[in-house]
N, C-alpha and C positions, 0 to 999 in steps of 0.2 A: 412381637414384643422385642426382638432385638432392635431394630430400627429404633423403637420407643427408648430403649436402653442406651443406645449410643447418643441418641439427641439430649437424654438427661443426662449424661455423663459428660458431653459437648457443653450444655448450659451450665453444670457445675464448674467445669474447667474454665469458663469463661468469665463467672462470676468471680472465681477465684482470681484470675487474672487481672480481672478491671478491680477487685478489690484492694490487690496488690498494687496496683498502679496508681490508685486513689491514696493508698496509704503514703507511697512514695512523695506523690505531687503535695501531699500536705505535710509532709515532713520538711519538703524544699520550701514550703511557706512559713517554717516557723522561723520568724525574723528577729524576734526578742528586742523589740525598740524598745528605746529609752530616749530620755530627753535629761541628760546630766547637768546641763550647764541652761539654767531658765534665769531671764530678766524681764523687767516690765515691757521691753520694746524688742526681745529677740531669745530666742531658744536653740539650742543644739540638739539634732536628733542622729540618734546614732542606732545602728542595727549589726547583727551577726552576718559575715559574710556568705553568700550563697554560691554553693559549689557550680562550676559553671559558667557564672556571671561575669559580663565583660564591664559592665556598667550598670547602674540605677538610674530608674526614673523617679522623680519625687513627685508626688501630687498632694494639692492642697486643696480641701474643700471651698469652693467660691460660693458663699450665702447668696450672691446675688445671682448669679449663674443657677442656682440650685444643682451644680454636678461639682465634679473632681477637676481640677484642669493641672496641667502641668506645671510644677514651679521651678525644677531645675534638673540636670541629668549629669549625675558626678561618677565618678569611677572609684572612690573610696565610700567606706560605709560610714559616712556622717556627712550631715546636710545642716547649715547654719541658715535659719529663717530670722530675716531682720524685718524691720519698718512695720513691726508689730504694734497692738494697741494693749495697755496693760490690763490684767485681770481678763482677760478674755481667751476662751476656749476656742482652737484651732484642731480641726480634724486634718490627718495627714495618714497617705499610705506610701507603700515604695515597691516600685515593680523591679525585678532583676531583668537583665537582658543579656542576649550573647550576640554577637557577632558573625553575620553571615554574608559571604558577598558584599562586603562593605557597609552592611545595613543593620540596625540594630531590631532584634525581635524578642518577643515576651518568653522569658525563661518561667518565670513564676512571679506571684504577688501575694503581697502582705495584707493582712485584715487591715482595717481603719484604727488609729489610735488617736487619742484626743488630749493634747496637750495645753495646759493653761499659762499665760504669762502671768509672772509676779506683780502684784501691788507696788502701783509707781510711790516713789516716796512719799511720806505723808509728814507735812511740816506741822509741827505742833510746838507751844511753848512746854518748857519743863514744868513750870508753876501752873498755867493756865492750860491745858492740853486741846481746849474747846478753840483757840485762837491760834491763828496762823503765826509762825514766828520764825524767820529764818537761822536762828540760834540753833536750832534740834530738828531732827527729824529721826522716826521711829524706823529704823531699818538702814539704811545706806548704801553705797556701792560698794564701799572696800571689802577685800577680802579679810579672812581673820588675820593672815600673814601681815596684810597692810596695816590693819589695825595696830597690832603689836609694834608694829616698826613705828608706827605714828605715836604711840605710847611711849615708847624709849626715847624718841626724840623730845617729846613733850617733857618726860622726867629730867633729861638733860638739861633743857631750857628751864625748867624749874628750877632745878638745883643752882645754873649759873646765876639766875635772878636770886636767890636767897643768899650765895655766897656774897654777891655783889651789894647786896643789902646791908648785909654782917659788916663788910671791908668799910662802906660808908660810914657806917654807926662809930667803928672804931676810928676812922680818920677824922671825924667830927670830933670825937673827943679827944684825940691826939692835937687837933688845930686849937682848939678852945685852951687845952693845958699849954701848949707851946706858947701861946698868945697871952696868957696869962703871966707866963716866967718873962716875958719880954715888957709888959707892962710894968711890973715889979722892979725890973733891971735898968729902964729907961732914965737917963738924967744921970746916971751914975759916972763919976770923972775915974774910976777905977780900970787899968788897962785890962786887967784880966777880965771883969765883967762885959767890957766893952767886945773882947774877942768873941767872949761866951754870947752875948748878944747877936753877934754878927752870925755865928753859927745856929743860931736859933732862928733867926730871921730866915735864914736859907733853907732850914729843916720844914719851915712853916711856909715858903714857898713851894717846897716839894711834896707837902701834904695837900696843899690846896691843888697842884697839878694832879695829882693822883685823884683826889676826890672829883674833881672835874670829870676826868676820863672815866673814872668808875659809874660817875652820874649818866654820863652819856651811853656807857654801856650798858647800865642798868634799863635805860629808855629802850634801848634794842634788843634788848633780852626779856624785857615784860611784854613787848610788841609779839615776838617771837611764841612766848608763851601762850598769851592770850589769841593767838592766830591758831596754832595747833590744837589748843582747847576746844576753839570753835569747829574746827575739822573734824574732832572726836565726837561732839556733841550731836553733830551732824549726820555721823556716822553710828549714832545711838549708844555711843560709850562715855559713861560718866567719869570726871577724874575732879579732885579737889585742889 
């Protein structure tokens, strides 16, 4: 009975130790893997640092080989997967390594996680979604901050275009008015009118120069505005 009792006690202690070891191993394998940055052709995988790890070996499942293959070995807690296919699910896992006698050895390993790449930019016409049109796509590659910056640039270009249009309209009125005054005073022999005509003609030339410059600037501003508007539409942002 004593031997049986000792054997039973030994078995219980052994089981408890094994249970503790399993729990410790399981705790080490909690990697908390995430993919905070995903695109149509790439994604970034991150995980929690593992105690005692000197490096991490990343594995990606190879559907052709039917097994996990080494993708990369890194020393930080992140890895970028690139040259991927859009809207495709990839299975990956991480093995933590420690260094002994100049060689890496397995410390623990994560479970596999599946990460799906984003949909590729879908080009569609704003008015006819069923047709492809490079003037718009649903989604785009710009970040929210980049889109806001682009919108500010567009608003500035749009304001400049409107200012130039207003200036041109005002100059057109001034040119017509000045030309009308010149026409009325032409042919007069009055010295005072002759001096006034000279000043009016100078003023008219100045208005015409300003008008030509404004027209050129308007062309540039309108082209910039349209270019920025197209970029915004490409990235799913509507502006008027």
